[in-house]
N, C-alpha and C positions, 0 to 999 in steps of 0.2 A: 348955813356954813358961808363963811365970807372966801369966794376963790381968788380974790387979789391977793390974799396970804398965803397963796400956793406959790413955793420957790421952784421954779423949773430943773435946777441942777438937782436939788435935794429929791424931787419926785424922781427923776431918772434913777438917782442911786439908789432909790429906795424899792423901786420897781422892780431893778437887778437884783436886788437883796432878796425880795420875797420869792423872785422867779428859782432861784437859787434853794429856798427854805422848801419849796413846792417839790423840788427836783430830788431833794433826799430823801422825801417819802415815797418813792417811786413805785416802790411794792403797793403802797396803799392804791396809788392810782391804778396800777396794773390790775388788783382784785375789782375794783369798781368797773374798769374796762370789761371784764369779763362778764359782769353783770349788764353792761350795756350792750354785748354781743346776743345775751339771751333774750334781752327787751327787743333789741332790733330782729332778731327771728320773729317775734311777733310782728313787729312794724313791718316786716316784708310781707306776712300773711295777708294782713290788712290792705297792703299796696294790690296784692295781687285780686282783691276784691274790685278794684277801681276798672278792671277789665269788664265788669258788668253794667257799668254806668253808661247809660244811653245819651242823656242830655248833658249840658255845659254845667247847667245847674247842679246836677247831680255830683258833677267831677270836681266842682267848686267846693261842694260840701263835704267831699271824702278829702280833698285837700285841707281843708280845715280838721278833719277827724284826725289827720295825720298829725296835725300840730300838736295834739294833745300826746302822743308817743316821742316826739320831739321834746316836749315839756319835761317828760318821764326819763329820758336818758340823760339830758343835759343837768337836770336836777341830781342822778346818781353821780356824775361827776363833778359838780361844783360845790356840792355839800361838804364832802372830805377836805376840797381846798379851803371853804369857806372857814370851816372847823379848825385847819390848821392855823389860818391867818389869825384868827380871834384868841387861840393860843387853848382850845379845848384840849383836854389831857384824860385819859383813861387812867384811875389808879386803883390798885387792890384794894379789897375791904378786909380788915383785919379779921381774920380768924375764918374766912369763907374763899372760895374760888370765885368769885363773882367781882366784879371791876365797875367802878362808878365813875362818871364824868366829872371832871372838875375844870374851872376856868383859870388859866396859868397867865398872869399879865407880864411874866418876867420878860418875854421878848419885846414887848411894847417899851416896858420901863429901860431897858437895854437902848433902844434907838432913840428914846426921848433924851437920855443921859449922854450918850457917846456920839451921837450926829449933830454937827454944828449947824445951828440955825433952822434944826428941825421942828416943825410944831404938828400939832394933830390934824389941822385939815390937810396937810400934804400927807400924812399917813394914810389917812382915809382914804384919797383920791388914787394913792398908789397900789391899795389894796383891790380898790374897786376895777381900777384898770387892769389889774392882773387877772382877775375873776372875768372881766367880761373879754380877755383875749383867751382865756381858756374855753369860755363859754361859747364864744365865735368859731373857734378852731372845730370845735366838736360838732356845734349846731350847723357849718357849713361844710367843713370838709369831710366830717366822718358821717353826716345824715344827708343833707341836702343834695350833695352834689352825686353820692352814690345812687340815691334813689332817682335823681335827676338823670341819669345814664340808663337806669334800669328801665325807667317809664318809655323809652325808647322803642322798647319791643313790644309796646301796646299799640295797637292797629288802630284802636279807638280813640286815641288822643293825638292831636294834631302838635306840629312843632311849636305853634303859638302857645298852647296849654301847658306843654312841655317846659319852656321859657318862664310861662306864667308861675309854675308851681316854684322854681328856681328862686324866682325874684319872691314870692309870697314865704316861702321857707327859709331863705337865705337872708332876707333883710327884716321884712315886716314882722314875720313872726317868731325870728331870733330875736328882735327887740321886746316883742310884747312877753316871750318868755323869759327872757333876761329880768324884765321888770318885776314879773310875777315871782320869779324865783331868788334872785339876788338878792335884793334890799331887804326881803322877808327873814333871808337866811342869816345875814349879816345880824339883825334885830334879835332874833330868838336864840343865835349862839353868842351873842355878844355878852349876855348875863346869865348864866345856865342857872336854870331852878324848874323846879317840877311845874311852877306856874307857866313857864315859858314852853315847856315841853307839852303840855296841855293846849296851850293857845296855838303851838305850832300845827298840831294835830288837829285843831278845829279850822286853821287857815288852810290846811290841804284840803280838808273837805268842803270849805267855802268854794276854793277854785275848782275843783272838780266838778259840784254842782254847777257852777256859774260857766264851766264848758258845756256841759249837757245843756242847759237852758239855751245859750248861745247856739247849739248844735240844733236844737227843735227849732228855734227860731228861723234857722238857715234853711229849714225844709219848707217854709213858707215864703221867706225874704231871703234870698241867698245872700244880698250885701250886708245883712245883720253882722256879718262874721266879722265884718270892718269895724264894728262899733265896740269890739272886744280891745282894739288896741287902746283907744281912749279910757276904757274902763282899766286897763292894765298899767296904764302910766300913771292914774289915780292912785292904784295899789302901790305901785312901786315909789311915788314920790311920797307918800305917807309914811311908808316903812324906812326910806332913805332919811326923811326928816328925823324920824323916831331915833335911829341908830345913831345918827349923827349929832342930834341933842345931849344923846346920853353919854357918848363916847368923849363928848369935847368938856363936858361937866364932871364926869366923875374921876374919883380919885384911882391913880395907878399904883398897886402897891404889891 
């Protein structure tokens, strides 16, 4: 994708438009926030286990394990956002109470037709920018900051380790999780099909297994956790490239 084609004024306009579109679905976000609270309860149960850590290596490994729950929570929130931005719709199946997922490109078509000087590159960047904003708000303000404050009650954690957690969870692992979750979500949701659903499931299994492998390595070499960031960058860039290539070339009707 050629970033020089991005029109800043159109980007700002689209960014605000997509915000309004997401806010109109506040009830959907509210439902997923309830799920976040449930998963967050499990997260705090895991945090309490941190009190049993004795060495800084065990503490860092525990911090890395917490990033798995951070990934799950942010995935629960951003998935409906991505679905709304790419035009996923549920439609009733004739003669049945079941509903099936379909792709509706009406919104993209309206943006391309009625927005002067707009191009698909700007649309992609505006959608990703909005998703990143929501992702960071949930990751930092909803997860990292409350946990950071809660860790002050742990006598075995120093002030330095507490701020290290905030740095890791609020920046490094937030970027890492964004790369693992968002580009792949756009790619799998961008052209909905049974094959994409199957690939999406396999991808989630792949990410889960990868986390377990890196966590296992951390038990012997604690700094192995930082190798997960370049790994996530490679995965995220691959899905970003696939989605951009597909969206820029496909016919929207």
